[in-house]
C-alpha positions as CSV (number, residue, x, y, z in Angstrom):
1,X,7.2,0.3,40.6
2,X,8.1,2.9,37.9
3,X,11.6,4.3,37.7
4,X,12.1,7.5,39.7
5,X,11.0,10.6,37.7
6,X,8.8,8.7,35.2
7,X,5.1,8.7,34.8
8,X,2.7,6.8,32.7
9,X,-1.1,6.9,32.1
10,X,-3.6,5.5,29.7
11,X,-7.1,6.1,28.3
12,X,-9.1,3.2,26.9
13,X,-12.4,3.0,25.0
14,X,-14.5,0.3,23.6
15,X,-17.6,1.7,21.9
16,X,-19.7,1.9,18.8
17,X,-19.0,5.7,18.6
18,X,-17.1,8.1,16.5
19,X,-13.6,9.3,17.4
20,X,-15.1,12.7,18.2
21,X,-17.7,11.1,20.6
22,X,-14.9,9.2,22.3
23,X,-12.8,12.3,22.9
24,X,-15.8,14.2,24.1
25,X,-16.6,11.4,26.6
26,X,-12.9,11.4,27.8
27,X,-13.0,15.2,28.2
28,X,-16.1,14.9,30.4
29,X,-14.4,12.2,32.6
30,X,-12.2,13.8,35.3
31,X,-9.6,11.0,35.1
32,X,-9.4,10.8,31.3
33,X,-9.4,14.5,31.0
34,X,-6.5,14.7,33.5
35,X,-4.4,12.4,31.4
36,X,-5.2,14.3,28.2
37,X,-4.2,17.7,29.7
38,X,-1.3,16.7,32.1
39,X,1.7,18.7,31.0
40,X,4.1,16.1,32.5
41,X,2.9,13.5,30.0
42,X,5.0,14.5,27.0
43,X,4.8,11.4,24.8
44,X,1.7,9.6,23.4
45,X,1.0,6.5,21.5
46,X,-2.4,5.8,20.0
47,X,-3.9,2.6,18.6
48,X,-7.4,1.5,17.5
49,X,-8.8,-1.8,16.2
50,X,-12.2,-3.0,15.2
51,X,-13.9,-5.4,17.6
52,X,-17.1,-6.5,16.0
53,X,-19.4,-3.5,15.9
54,X,-17.2,-1.6,18.3
55,X,-13.9,0.2,18.1
56,X,-11.3,-0.5,20.7
57,X,-8.9,2.5,21.2
58,X,-6.0,3.1,23.5
59,X,-3.9,6.2,24.3
60,X,-0.7,5.6,26.3
61,X,0.9,8.7,27.8
62,X,4.5,8.8,29.0
63,X,6.7,11.5,30.6
64,X,8.2,13.6,31.7
65,X,11.4,13.5,29.6
66,X,12.2,11.8,26.3
67,X,15.0,9.9,28.1
68,X,12.3,8.4,30.4
69,X,10.3,6.9,27.6
70,X,11.9,3.4,27.7
71,X,11.7,3.2,31.5
72,X,8.1,4.4,31.5
73,X,7.1,2.0,28.7
74,X,8.6,-1.0,30.7
75,X,6.8,0.2,33.8
76,X,3.5,0.4,32.0
77,X,4.0,-3.0,30.4
78,X,4.8,-4.6,33.8
79,X,1.7,-2.8,35.3
80,X,-0.6,-4.1,32.4
81,X,0.6,-7.7,32.7
82,X,-0.3,-7.7,36.4
83,X,-3.9,-6.7,35.7
């Protein structure tokens, strides 16, 4: 359970594609597009790493307020470790 008033989302990609192609694919996916355009998600972290011939990329979105960043990050970390 996330702290009251916080929100978190993520977009993940593993593909042998350019960054432009990945963003294009996310923009054509309703869930990914929603994360990219959600005005409540005011913070973002981005990371990419090579995995063989593919590139693994993650966008982590947090919001709504800068004071919620730590609580949302803890919430997301707890959620990811349960997966």
